[in-house]
ZAGUGU-477245 format. One record per residue (C-alpha): residue number from 1; residue in three letters; x, y, z. Coordinates in nm, 3 decimals. Example, Ala and Ser with C-alpha at 12.3 -4.5 7.8 and 13.67 -1.06 7.14 Angstrom:
<recs>
rec i = 1&aa = ALA&X = 1.230&Y = -0.450&Z = 0.780;
rec i = 2&aa = SER&X = 1.367&Y = -0.106&Z = 0.714;
</recs>
This chain:
<recs>
rec i = 1&aa = UNK&X = 0.015&Y = 0.004&Z = 0.010;
rec i = 2&aa = UNK&X = 0.110&Y = 0.348&Z = -0.117;
rec i = 3&aa = UNK&X = 0.170&Y = 0.611&Z = 0.174;
rec i = 4&aa = UNK&X = 0.036&Y = 0.929&Z = 0.062;
rec i = 5&aa = UNK&X = 0.288&Y = 1.221&Z = 0.059;
rec i = 6&aa = UNK&X = 0.334&Y = 1.436&Z = 0.348;
rec i = 7&aa = UNK&X = 0.533&Y = 1.788&Z = 0.280;
rec i = 8&aa = UNK&X = 0.536&Y = 2.045&Z = -0.028;
rec i = 9&aa = UNK&X = 0.690&Y = 1.968&Z = -0.345;
rec i = 10&aa = UNK&X = 0.966&Y = 2.147&Z = -0.535;
rec i = 11&aa = UNK&X = 0.701&Y = 2.376&Z = -0.698;
rec i = 12&aa = UNK&X = 0.497&Y = 2.488&Z = -0.358;
rec i = 13&aa = UNK&X = 0.792&Y = 2.514&Z = -0.182;
rec i = 14&aa = UNK&X = 0.987&Y = 2.780&Z = -0.491;
rec i = 15&aa = UNK&X = 0.652&Y = 3.013&Z = -0.532;
rec i = 16&aa = UNK&X = 0.619&Y = 3.012&Z = -0.158;
rec i = 17&aa = UNK&X = 0.982&Y = 3.149&Z = -0.103;
rec i = 18&aa = UNK&X = 0.912&Y = 3.373&Z = -0.462;
rec i = 19&aa = UNK&X = 0.641&Y = 3.536&Z = -0.246;
rec i = 20&aa = UNK&X = 0.819&Y = 3.620&Z = 0.058;
rec i = 21&aa = UNK&X = 1.123&Y = 3.750&Z = -0.132;
rec i = 22&aa = UNK&X = 0.891&Y = 3.997&Z = -0.305;
rec i = 23&aa = UNK&X = 0.761&Y = 4.093&Z = -0.002;
rec i = 24&aa = UNK&X = 1.060&Y = 4.158&Z = 0.194;
rec i = 25&aa = UNK&X = 1.195&Y = 4.349&Z = -0.094;
rec i = 26&aa = UNK&X = 0.903&Y = 4.553&Z = -0.070;
rec i = 27&aa = UNK&X = 0.895&Y = 4.620&Z = 0.289;
rec i = 28&aa = UNK&X = 1.296&Y = 4.687&Z = 0.292;
rec i = 29&aa = UNK&X = 1.260&Y = 4.969&Z = -0.022;
rec i = 30&aa = UNK&X = 0.934&Y = 5.112&Z = 0.187;
rec i = 31&aa = UNK&X = 1.200&Y = 5.165&Z = 0.485;
rec i = 32&aa = UNK&X = 1.482&Y = 5.248&Z = 0.270;
rec i = 33&aa = UNK&X = 1.209&Y = 5.545&Z = 0.069;
rec i = 34&aa = UNK&X = 1.115&Y = 5.672&Z = 0.417;
rec i = 35&aa = UNK&X = 1.437&Y = 5.657&Z = 0.564;
rec i = 36&aa = UNK&X = 1.589&Y = 5.891&Z = 0.292;
rec i = 37&aa = UNK&X = 1.352&Y = 6.128&Z = 0.326;
rec i = 38&aa = UNK&X = 1.392&Y = 6.208&Z = 0.718;
rec i = 39&aa = UNK&X = 1.708&Y = 6.231&Z = 0.665;
rec i = 40&aa = UNK&X = 1.611&Y = 6.500&Z = 0.396;
rec i = 41&aa = UNK&X = 1.413&Y = 6.651&Z = 0.596;
rec i = 42&aa = UNK&X = 1.604&Y = 6.622&Z = 0.947;
rec i = 43&aa = UNK&X = 1.935&Y = 6.778&Z = 0.739;
rec i = 44&aa = UNK&X = 1.680&Y = 7.062&Z = 0.663;
rec i = 45&aa = UNK&X = 1.555&Y = 7.137&Z = 0.994;
rec i = 46&aa = UNK&X = 1.917&Y = 7.171&Z = 1.055;
rec i = 47&aa = UNK&X = 2.011&Y = 7.446&Z = 0.837;
rec i = 48&aa = UNK&X = 1.746&Y = 7.602&Z = 0.918;
rec i = 49&aa = UNK&X = 1.814&Y = 7.625&Z = 1.287;
rec i = 50&aa = UNK&X = 2.125&Y = 7.734&Z = 1.213;
rec i = 51&aa = UNK&X = 2.003&Y = 8.030&Z = 0.981;
rec i = 52&aa = UNK&X = 1.765&Y = 8.106&Z = 1.281;
rec i = 53&aa = UNK&X = 2.041&Y = 8.100&Z = 1.554;
rec i = 54&aa = UNK&X = 2.275&Y = 8.273&Z = 1.383;
rec i = 55&aa = UNK&X = 2.022&Y = 8.572&Z = 1.235;
rec i = 56&aa = UNK&X = 1.883&Y = 8.623&Z = 1.642;
rec i = 57&aa = UNK&X = 2.278&Y = 8.654&Z = 1.700;
rec i = 58&aa = UNK&X = 2.332&Y = 8.928&Z = 1.428;
rec i = 59&aa = UNK&X = 2.024&Y = 9.070&Z = 1.515;
rec i = 60&aa = UNK&X = 2.053&Y = 9.115&Z = 1.860;
rec i = 61&aa = UNK&X = 2.393&Y = 9.240&Z = 1.853;
rec i = 62&aa = UNK&X = 2.248&Y = 9.539&Z = 1.584;
rec i = 63&aa = UNK&X = 1.980&Y = 9.615&Z = 1.811;
rec i = 64&aa = UNK&X = 2.231&Y = 9.700&Z = 2.092;
rec i = 65&aa = UNK&X = 2.508&Y = 9.920&Z = 1.869;
rec i = 66&aa = UNK&X = 2.522&Y = 10.169&Z = 1.642;
rec i = 67&aa = UNK&X = 2.550&Y = 10.052&Z = 1.256;
rec i = 68&aa = UNK&X = 2.867&Y = 10.289&Z = 1.120;
rec i = 69&aa = UNK&X = 2.892&Y = 10.396&Z = 0.781;
rec i = 70&aa = UNK&X = 3.096&Y = 10.168&Z = 0.619;
rec i = 71&aa = UNK&X = 2.889&Y = 9.912&Z = 0.652;
rec i = 72&aa = UNK&X = 2.825&Y = 9.768&Z = 0.276;
rec i = 73&aa = UNK&X = 2.595&Y = 9.464&Z = 0.097;
rec i = 74&aa = UNK&X = 2.822&Y = 9.221&Z = 0.139;
rec i = 75&aa = UNK&X = 2.979&Y = 9.336&Z = 0.552;
rec i = 76&aa = UNK&X = 2.806&Y = 9.498&Z = 0.803;
rec i = 77&aa = UNK&X = 2.999&Y = 9.739&Z = 1.096;
rec i = 78&aa = UNK&X = 2.832&Y = 9.746&Z = 1.422;
rec i = 79&aa = UNK&X = 2.937&Y = 9.963&Z = 1.727;
rec i = 80&aa = UNK&X = 2.908&Y = 9.776&Z = 2.055;
rec i = 81&aa = UNK&X = 3.023&Y = 9.976&Z = 2.376;
rec i = 82&aa = UNK&X = 3.422&Y = 10.043&Z = 2.260;
rec i = 83&aa = UNK&X = 3.407&Y = 9.728&Z = 2.012;
rec i = 84&aa = UNK&X = 3.370&Y = 9.741&Z = 1.648;
rec i = 85&aa = UNK&X = 3.194&Y = 9.426&Z = 1.522;
rec i = 86&aa = UNK&X = 3.170&Y = 9.302&Z = 1.164;
rec i = 87&aa = UNK&X = 2.994&Y = 9.038&Z = 0.979;
rec i = 88&aa = UNK&X = 3.078&Y = 8.893&Z = 0.600;
rec i = 89&aa = UNK&X = 2.969&Y = 8.550&Z = 0.424;
rec i = 90&aa = UNK&X = 3.330&Y = 8.428&Z = 0.348;
rec i = 91&aa = UNK&X = 3.381&Y = 8.088&Z = 0.136;
rec i = 92&aa = UNK&X = 3.017&Y = 8.024&Z = 0.260;
rec i = 93&aa = UNK&X = 3.087&Y = 8.044&Z = 0.652;
rec i = 94&aa = UNK&X = 2.991&Y = 8.334&Z = 0.841;
rec i = 95&aa = UNK&X = 3.262&Y = 8.568&Z = 0.984;
rec i = 96&aa = UNK&X = 3.250&Y = 8.751&Z = 1.286;
rec i = 97&aa = UNK&X = 3.516&Y = 9.014&Z = 1.341;
rec i = 98&aa = UNK&X = 3.583&Y = 9.192&Z = 1.691;
rec i = 99&aa = UNK&X = 3.865&Y = 9.447&Z = 1.737;
rec i = 100&aa = UNK&X = 4.069&Y = 9.214&Z = 1.502;
rec i = 101&aa = UNK&X = 3.989&Y = 8.916&Z = 1.609;
rec i = 102&aa = UNK&X = 3.798&Y = 8.712&Z = 1.450;
rec i = 103&aa = UNK&X = 3.604&Y = 8.364&Z = 1.461;
rec i = 104&aa = UNK&X = 3.345&Y = 8.169&Z = 1.239;
rec i = 105&aa = UNK&X = 2.978&Y = 8.147&Z = 1.370;
rec i = 106&aa = UNK&X = 2.906&Y = 7.837&Z = 1.083;
rec i = 107&aa = UNK&X = 3.094&Y = 7.593&Z = 0.897;
rec i = 108&aa = UNK&X = 3.129&Y = 7.581&Z = 0.534;
rec i = 109&aa = UNK&X = 2.819&Y = 7.546&Z = 0.330;
rec i = 110&aa = UNK&X = 2.606&Y = 7.622&Z = 0.586;
rec i = 111&aa = UNK&X = 2.493&Y = 7.964&Z = 0.492;
rec i = 112&aa = UNK&X = 2.433&Y = 8.000&Z = 0.101;
rec i = 113&aa = UNK&X = 2.338&Y = 8.376&Z = 0.136;
rec i = 114&aa = UNK&X = 2.410&Y = 8.659&Z = 0.309;
rec i = 115&aa = UNK&X = 2.357&Y = 9.010&Z = 0.246;
rec i = 116&aa = UNK&X = 2.250&Y = 9.367&Z = 0.368;
rec i = 117&aa = UNK&X = 2.062&Y = 9.665&Z = 0.280;
rec i = 118&aa = UNK&X = 2.017&Y = 9.980&Z = 0.451;
rec i = 119&aa = UNK&X = 1.672&Y = 10.134&Z = 0.358;
rec i = 120&aa = UNK&X = 1.690&Y = 10.407&Z = 0.652;
rec i = 121&aa = UNK&X = 1.964&Y = 10.532&Z = 0.868;
rec i = 122&aa = UNK&X = 1.990&Y = 10.307&Z = 1.126;
rec i = 123&aa = UNK&X = 1.874&Y = 10.054&Z = 0.975;
rec i = 124&aa = UNK&X = 1.956&Y = 9.728&Z = 0.849;
rec i = 125&aa = UNK&X = 1.775&Y = 9.465&Z = 0.610;
rec i = 126&aa = UNK&X = 1.978&Y = 9.150&Z = 0.694;
rec i = 127&aa = UNK&X = 1.877&Y = 8.893&Z = 0.485;
rec i = 128&aa = UNK&X = 2.082&Y = 8.535&Z = 0.593;
rec i = 129&aa = UNK&X = 2.012&Y = 8.185&Z = 0.369;
rec i = 130&aa = UNK&X = 1.598&Y = 8.188&Z = 0.372;
rec i = 131&aa = UNK&X = 1.583&Y = 8.446&Z = 0.689;
rec i = 132&aa = UNK&X = 1.508&Y = 8.823&Z = 0.596;
rec i = 133&aa = UNK&X = 1.472&Y = 9.062&Z = 0.872;
rec i = 134&aa = UNK&X = 1.502&Y = 9.463&Z = 0.976;
rec i = 135&aa = UNK&X = 1.661&Y = 9.540&Z = 1.308;
rec i = 136&aa = UNK&X = 1.749&Y = 9.896&Z = 1.429;
rec i = 137&aa = UNK&X = 2.051&Y = 9.985&Z = 1.647;
rec i = 138&aa = UNK&X = 2.019&Y = 10.235&Z = 1.945;
rec i = 139&aa = UNK&X = 2.123&Y = 10.585&Z = 1.933;
rec i = 140&aa = UNK&X = 2.017&Y = 10.635&Z = 1.607;
</recs>
């Protein structure tokens, strides 16, 4: 008497493995797409935060001092107490000079644009990255 075969045939196993591989591939692809989107958003948020922090610092210094007449569209000179402070974009980094010493506030490539406009005496329109704001100095 012949015994009934138990188990799966080779064709059934191949079909099951193919379906499992397709399902696993689509799950990993979905996770990869989500991870790429998350990285892109996180990088954009970090750049926006750096622009915001830099804009706040520059605005605070403008409001606490007075804008000097030698300021241009690429560099601003601010008299804060006895010190003269300047800001300028150098090689996609914001450089802050104070009485001859200088330091960079950002790393390379974090800020793409820094410009100044002076619509009225004592006022500066500052453009940093995506931020544009108006700040007025003291005693102007």
